[in-house]
KOLKOLSE-178761 format. One record per residue (C-alpha): residue in three letters; residue number from 1; z, y, x. Coordinates in Angstrom, 1 decimal. Layout:
BEGIN
aa/i/Z/Y/X
ALA/NUM/Z/Y/X .
...
END
This chain:
BEGIN
aa/i/Z/Y/X
UNK/1/0.0/0.0/0.0 .
UNK/2/-0.9/3.5/1.3 .
UNK/3/1.8/6.0/1.9 .
UNK/4/0.8/9.6/0.9 .
UNK/5/2.0/12.8/2.6 .
UNK/6/4.7/13.5/0.0 .
UNK/7/6.2/10.1/0.4 .
UNK/8/6.0/10.3/4.2 .
UNK/9/7.8/13.7/4.1 .
UNK/10/10.6/12.1/2.0 .
UNK/11/10.8/9.2/4.4 .
UNK/12/11.2/11.5/7.3 .
UNK/13/13.8/13.6/5.5 .
UNK/14/15.8/10.5/4.7 .
UNK/15/15.6/9.2/8.3 .
UNK/16/16.8/12.6/9.6 .
UNK/17/19.7/12.7/7.1 .
UNK/18/20.7/9.1/8.1 .
UNK/19/20.1/9.2/11.9 .
UNK/20/20.0/12.9/12.8 .
UNK/21/21.7/13.6/16.1 .
UNK/22/21.2/10.1/17.5 .
UNK/23/19.9/9.7/21.0 .
UNK/24/19.2/6.9/23.5 .
UNK/25/21.8/4.1/23.9 .
UNK/26/21.0/3.9/27.6 .
UNK/27/23.8/5.3/29.8 .
UNK/28/22.8/7.6/32.7 .
UNK/29/23.9/10.7/34.5 .
UNK/30/20.7/11.9/36.2 .
UNK/31/16.9/11.8/35.7 .
UNK/32/16.6/9.1/38.3 .
UNK/33/19.2/6.9/36.6 .
UNK/34/17.3/7.3/33.2 .
UNK/35/14.0/6.4/34.9 .
UNK/36/15.6/3.2/36.3 .
UNK/37/17.3/2.3/33.0 .
UNK/38/14.1/2.8/31.0 .
UNK/39/12.1/0.6/33.4 .
UNK/40/14.8/-2.1/33.2 .
UNK/41/14.8/-1.9/29.3 .
UNK/42/11.4/-3.5/28.9 .
UNK/43/12.0/-6.9/27.2 .
UNK/44/15.7/-6.4/27.7 .
UNK/45/18.4/-4.9/25.3 .
UNK/46/20.0/-1.6/26.0 .
UNK/47/23.4/-3.3/26.0 .
UNK/48/22.3/-5.6/28.8 .
UNK/49/20.7/-2.7/30.7 .
UNK/50/24.0/-0.8/30.5 .
UNK/51/25.9/-3.7/31.9 .
UNK/52/23.4/-4.0/34.8 .
UNK/53/23.3/-0.2/35.6 .
UNK/54/27.2/0.0/35.5 .
UNK/55/27.3/-2.1/38.6 .
UNK/56/24.1/-0.7/40.1 .
UNK/57/24.4/3.1/39.8 .
UNK/58/27.8/3.6/41.5 .
UNK/59/26.2/2.7/44.9 .
UNK/60/22.5/3.1/44.3 .
UNK/61/22.0/6.2/42.2 .
UNK/62/19.3/7.9/44.2 .
UNK/63/15.7/6.9/45.3 .
UNK/64/16.8/6.9/49.0 .
UNK/65/19.8/4.6/48.3 .
UNK/66/17.8/2.2/46.1 .
UNK/67/14.9/2.1/48.6 .
UNK/68/17.3/1.2/51.4 .
UNK/69/18.6/-1.7/49.2 .
UNK/70/15.2/-3.3/49.4 .
UNK/71/13.3/-5.4/46.9 .
UNK/72/15.2/-8.6/47.5 .
UNK/73/18.6/-6.8/47.3 .
UNK/74/17.7/-5.0/44.1 .
UNK/75/16.3/-8.1/42.5 .
UNK/76/19.6/-9.8/43.2 .
UNK/77/21.5/-7.1/41.4 .
UNK/78/19.3/-7.1/38.3 .
UNK/79/18.6/-10.8/38.1 .
UNK/80/20.2/-11.0/34.6 .
UNK/81/17.4/-8.6/33.3 .
UNK/82/14.2/-10.0/32.0 .
UNK/83/11.2/-9.8/34.5 .
UNK/84/13.7/-8.8/37.2 .
UNK/85/11.4/-9.6/40.1 .
UNK/86/8.6/-7.5/38.9 .
UNK/87/11.0/-4.7/37.9 .
UNK/88/12.6/-4.8/41.4 .
UNK/89/9.2/-4.6/43.0 .
UNK/90/8.1/-1.7/40.8 .
UNK/91/11.3/0.3/41.2 .
UNK/92/11.3/0.0/45.0 .
UNK/93/7.7/1.2/45.1 .
UNK/94/8.6/4.0/42.7 .
UNK/95/11.5/5.1/44.9 .
UNK/96/9.1/5.3/47.9 .
UNK/97/6.7/7.4/45.9 .
UNK/98/9.4/9.7/44.6 .
UNK/99/10.5/10.4/48.1 .
UNK/100/7.1/10.7/49.6 .
UNK/101/5.4/12.8/46.9 .
UNK/102/8.0/14.4/44.8 .
UNK/103/10.9/15.3/47.1 .
UNK/104/13.1/12.6/45.5 .
UNK/105/12.9/14.2/42.1 .
UNK/106/11.6/12.7/38.9 .
UNK/107/8.3/14.6/38.0 .
UNK/108/8.0/16.3/34.7 .
UNK/109/4.4/15.7/33.7 .
UNK/110/2.9/12.7/31.9 .
UNK/111/0.2/12.4/34.6 .
UNK/112/2.7/12.3/37.5 .
UNK/113/5.1/10.0/35.7 .
UNK/114/2.4/7.4/35.0 .
UNK/115/1.5/7.3/38.6 .
UNK/116/4.9/5.7/39.4 .
UNK/117/4.9/1.9/39.5 .
UNK/118/6.4/0.4/36.4 .
UNK/119/6.0/3.6/34.4 .
UNK/120/3.6/3.2/31.4 .
UNK/121/2.9/5.4/28.5 .
UNK/122/6.1/4.5/26.6 .
UNK/123/8.4/5.1/29.6 .
UNK/124/6.7/8.4/30.4 .
UNK/125/7.1/9.6/26.9 .
UNK/126/10.8/8.7/26.8 .
UNK/127/11.4/10.6/30.0 .
UNK/128/9.4/13.7/28.9 .
UNK/129/11.3/13.9/25.7 .
UNK/130/14.7/13.0/27.0 .
UNK/131/14.7/14.9/30.3 .
UNK/132/12.3/17.8/29.9 .
UNK/133/12.3/18.5/26.1 .
UNK/134/8.6/17.9/26.0 .
UNK/135/7.4/16.9/22.5 .
UNK/136/6.5/13.2/22.8 .
UNK/137/6.8/10.0/20.7 .
UNK/138/7.5/6.8/22.7 .
UNK/139/6.4/3.7/20.8 .
UNK/140/8.6/0.7/21.6 .
UNK/141/8.8/-2.5/19.6 .
UNK/142/11.2/-0.9/17.0 .
UNK/143/9.1/2.2/16.5 .
UNK/144/5.9/0.1/16.3 .
UNK/145/7.4/-2.2/13.6 .
UNK/146/9.2/0.5/11.5 .
UNK/147/6.3/2.9/11.5 .
UNK/148/3.9/0.2/10.3 .
UNK/149/6.3/-1.1/7.6 .
UNK/150/7.1/2.4/6.3 .
UNK/151/3.4/3.4/6.3 .
UNK/152/4.2/6.4/8.5 .
UNK/153/1.5/5.2/11.0 .
UNK/154/-0.7/2.1/10.8 .
UNK/155/-2.0/0.5/14.0 .
UNK/156/-2.4/-2.7/15.9 .
UNK/157/-1.6/-1.1/19.2 .
UNK/158/1.3/1.2/20.4 .
UNK/159/-1.3/3.9/21.2 .
UNK/160/-2.7/3.8/17.6 .
UNK/161/0.8/4.1/16.1 .
UNK/162/1.6/6.9/18.5 .
UNK/163/-1.4/8.9/17.4 .
UNK/164/-0.6/8.2/13.7 .
UNK/165/3.0/9.4/14.1 .
UNK/166/1.8/12.5/15.9 .
UNK/167/-0.1/13.4/12.7 .
UNK/168/2.6/12.3/10.3 .
UNK/169/5.6/13.9/12.0 .
UNK/170/5.9/17.7/12.8 .
UNK/171/5.5/18.3/16.5 .
UNK/172/9.0/19.8/16.7 .
UNK/173/10.5/16.5/15.4 .
UNK/174/8.6/14.1/17.7 .
UNK/175/11.4/13.5/20.1 .
UNK/176/14.0/13.2/17.3 .
UNK/177/11.9/11.0/15.1 .
UNK/178/11.5/8.5/18.0 .
UNK/179/15.3/8.0/17.9 .
UNK/180/15.4/7.9/14.1 .
UNK/181/12.9/5.0/14.0 .
UNK/182/14.6/3.1/16.8 .
UNK/183/18.0/3.2/15.2 .
UNK/184/16.6/2.3/11.8 .
UNK/185/14.8/-0.7/13.4 .
UNK/186/18.0/-1.8/15.1 .
UNK/187/20.4/-1.3/12.1 .
UNK/188/18.3/-2.0/9.0 .
UNK/189/14.6/-2.7/9.5 .
UNK/190/15.0/-5.6/11.9 .
UNK/191/12.2/-7.8/13.0 .
UNK/192/13.7/-10.8/11.2 .
UNK/193/15.5/-10.5/7.9 .
UNK/194/15.3/-6.8/7.4 .
UNK/195/18.2/-5.5/5.2 .
UNK/196/15.9/-4.0/2.5 .
UNK/197/18.7/-4.1/-0.1 .
UNK/198/20.9/-1.9/2.1 .
UNK/199/18.1/0.4/3.2 .
UNK/200/18.2/4.1/2.3 .
UNK/201/14.4/4.0/2.1 .
UNK/202/14.1/1.0/-0.3 .
UNK/203/12.6/3.2/-3.1 .
UNK/204/10.0/4.7/-0.7 .
UNK/205/9.0/1.8/1.5 .
UNK/206/5.7/0.0/0.8 .
UNK/207/7.0/-3.1/2.5 .
UNK/208/10.2/-3.9/0.8 .
UNK/209/11.1/-7.6/1.1 .
UNK/210/12.4/-9.2/-2.1 .
UNK/211/16.0/-10.3/-2.0 .
UNK/212/15.0/-14.0/-2.2 .
UNK/213/12.8/-13.6/0.9 .
UNK/214/15.5/-11.7/2.8 .
UNK/215/17.8/-14.7/2.6 .
UNK/216/15.3/-17.1/4.2 .
END
């Protein structure tokens, strides 16, 4: 079922009323720490990432310190994270690039961020929005699922959903809407057994699951 503009506006207003003021669950104290945490978060829960970074950041909270740790040393510290070998390889290479090309600082443009190993479109958009207040919508698995289910943006790829959300959501709300959709996906609109009965959007959503189906 197609969602018209009036319904989309009501959905966004309800999401803002429900999740306004939310932000990332990742714990960090510097741009570099957020970069590392977001890279680690691919195919890994934020809860697990926070456990890993709690033991990593006290000693290795700068590109220079992490680079000195080396790929093998970093891999050993993050081995309870999914794809830890690839992430260690990318993070060490990113540290080297940050030091060589950016004075050890996290760059503030999409083009420069996506040059860093391990930083794709989603990660770059998270960093732009969270660190530099640049309007951006990062499409992770929660945003992709919820946007499609609510009819805010239809697409078979994250890029298609991102473009659809940019049209549906006012530019000033891009960064906030990213968090609204993530938290809605975590708390209510879960991949399996979404809580449609307890959803504040149940009367607006084109994808409401009947109660009998929710119990399966």
